[in-house]
N, C-alpha and C positions, 0 to 999 in steps of 0.2 A: 320688790316682787317682780318676777319675770312673767309677763303676760304673753298671750298668743301672738299679739302684734310684735312684741319686742323680740321674739325668737323666730320671726318669720324668715329672717335672712341669716340664720346660723346654719352652717354646713357641718355635718358630722361624717368623718371617715373612720372606718374600722380596719384595724390590722390584727389578724389572729396570729398569735405567737405560741410556741410551746414554752411552758414555764409560767412564771408570775412576773408582774410588772408593777412597780410602785411609781405613780406620777407625783413628782415633788415640785414641779413648776406648772403654773396655770395662769396664763395671761388672758384677761378678759377685757372687753370694751365696756367702759362706763358711760352711761348716757344714752341718748336717742340713737337709733340706727337709721334714721332718716333726717337729712339736713337739706332744707329747702329755702330758696331765696328768689325774690322777685327783683329783676334788674333791667337795665336798658342796654342796648348794644354799645360796646365800648367800655362798659363798667368792669371793675375788678372787685372781688371780695375774698375774704379770708375765712377759714374755718379750722377747727381742731377736732381731733379724735383722741380721747383720753383712754390710756391703757393702764391696767392695774394687774400686778402679779399677786395673786392670792395664795401662791404656793410657798414652799420653804426653800426652794432653789431658784437661781436666776433662770429666767425664761427668755428665749429669743424668738422674735417674730419677724416675718417679712411682710411688706406692704406692696400691693400692686393694684392696678386698675383692670376692670373687665366691663364689657357691655352686658346688658341684662334684658331678657325678654321672658314673658310667661304667657301661658294659655289656660283657657277654661278647663282643659282636660287634665290639668295637674302637672304638666311638663314645665320645666324652667330651663332656660338656656343661659349659660355664662360664657360669653363669647369674647374673642380677641378684640382689642381696641379698634374702634372705627368700623366695626361690622354693622352696627345699628345706625340707620340714617339719622336718628335724632340723638346720637351719642354726644355728650359734652366732654368726653375724657381727653380730647385733644386740647381742651381749654385748661386742664387741671395740671398743676405741678404740686408736688408734695415732698416732704422730707421729715424724717429719714425713711429710706426704703427698707432698712433692716435695723432693728433695735434690740438691745438686751435690757431687760427690765429686772432690776434686783428684787429679791424676795420682799414682799410686803410694801413695795414701792410703786410709784406711778411714773409713766412717761407720756409724752404728748407727740402725736403726729400732726404737723401743721400742713395745711394745704391752701393754695390760692387758685381761684377760678378767674381767668382773664377772658371775658366775653368779647368775641371779635366785633369790630365796629362795622357791621354789615346790616344794611337796612332791611334785607329780606328775611332776617331772623324773626320767627313767629312761634308762639306757643311754648312748649315744654321740651327741655333737653335733659338727659340724665345718664348716669353711669354708676358703677358700684366700686367702692374702694374696699379691697379685700385685706383682712388682717389674718395671717395664717402662721401658726407656730412652726418654728424650725426645730423639730424634735429629733433627738437621737435615741434609738432603740438599743438598749444594752443587750448583752448576751443573755440568752434564755436559759433558765435553770433546766435541770434534767427531766423534771416531771411536770405534768399539768399543762393546761392551756390558758393563756391570758389574752385579753382583748385590749389593744392599744387604741384609745379614742383620740382623734384629732378634731378639735372644734375650730372652725374658721368663722369669722364674722364678716358680714357684708354691710357696709354703710352706704346707703343710697345718697348720692349727691345730685340734687334736683335744681335745675336752673329754669325759672320761668321768665320769659321776655315780657315784662310789664303785665298788662292784662290782655295781651294779644292771643291769637290762636282760636280757631273754630272749636266749638264744643258740639260734638256729635256722638251719639250712642246708637248701636245697632243691636236689636234683639235677635239672637241666633237660634237658640233652641229652647223649648219649654216642655217640661215633663212632670207629670204627677206620679210620685213614687212612694212606696212604703219601705221603711227601714227601721229595724229594732223596735217594732211596735208603734212607730210614729208615721205620720203622713206628711210629706213635704211637696211643695211646688218648687221644682228646680228650674232655674232660669240662667241661661248662658248669655252674657252680653259682651260686646266688643266696643272699645273706644275707637271710633271711626273718624275722630277729629285730630286737632293739632295740640291740644292742651290736656294736661292731667285732670282727671275727674275722680270724685269720691262718691259714687252713687250709693244712696241708701234705698234699698228696694222695699216698696210698699205694695201690698196687694189688697184691693178693695173688692169684696164679694157682694153680689146682689142676687136675690132670688128671682123666680120667674115673674113676680109681680113688681119687680123693680125696687124692692125694699133692701136697704143696705144691711147686710148681716154683720159686717165688721171689717176692720182694717188690720192687717197682719204685716209684721216688719221683719227685715233681715238686717244684719250689721252692715255698715258702710265699709267699703274697701277701696283702696287706691287702685287706679287703672290708668296706665300710660297709653299714649297714642299707639295704635297698632297692637295692643295687647288685649287679652280677654280674661274674664273671670266667671266663675260659677257661684251663684248665690242660691240659698235655700230658704224658703219661707215655711215655717211650721204651721200646718193646717190641721193638726191632730184633733183639735177641739171643734172643728166644723162638722155639723150634722150631715148625714147622708143626703144627697140631693144633687141637682144640676144647677150650676151658678154661672153668671157672667162675672168674669174676673177682669178688673182693670189693674194692670201691673204698671206701676210708676217707678221710674228711677229718678230719685230726687238728688240732684247734684248741688243743691244750694242756690239761693237767689232765684233768678228766672230760668235756670237750667233744669227743666223737667222733661223727661222723655217717657212715653207711655205706649202700651200695646194692650189689646183686648183679646181675651180668650174665653172659651166655654169650658168649664170644668165639670166633670161628672164624678162625684164622690160616692163610692159604693161601700157596702159592708165588707168587712175583712174576709 
């Protein structure tokens, strides 16, 4: 089953053609789209990316590296190697860079990460290995319009230097909003530290007498140093009133970050 997390780094490009088009080759990535390792400076480790052709014709793909950043406003940046300060793509070698996968068969892309023996390395370093079809668009028939879809996969390769790196989160913006008949507390947060975090957002509400009304949660999401995410907590079931809200980003263990707000929930 493909989940929201598993398709987070699929890229889809559309080409509109006149005529019709039958896609007979489709190479997909099997397994996790995130590969993470804890290492020490000077270590090396290996990994694999499994490809499978689920089509009826041979499919050819090219493989390359990019840097990756994202923001709470929904923008993502896929950048040339070495653009991001915490990129690890200079440490990564991989093979093959282009591969033809026979129909109904599998192929493997092998990679090696050689971590420099540098004592100043701290926290998390990452980049993205892109698998992109090399597709040929045949001649278009005389009538009709067809859409040619190209799906690219991005596999995040994450290198953590032991347990090092500062853990810091910054609360950027908070907004109470209504959408499709529901009410949400929207919170934008930024990783202001040196290490990857996976904050789970909890919101505790208290009434004017200090009584706890309830705890409301949002899903945990990965956030790299220097990136930011937007999380929403569903408050649709909270009665009208004014509340003190304690918003907690729980990153596991002792890594808790919080902020306090006053929320006024009104009638629709």
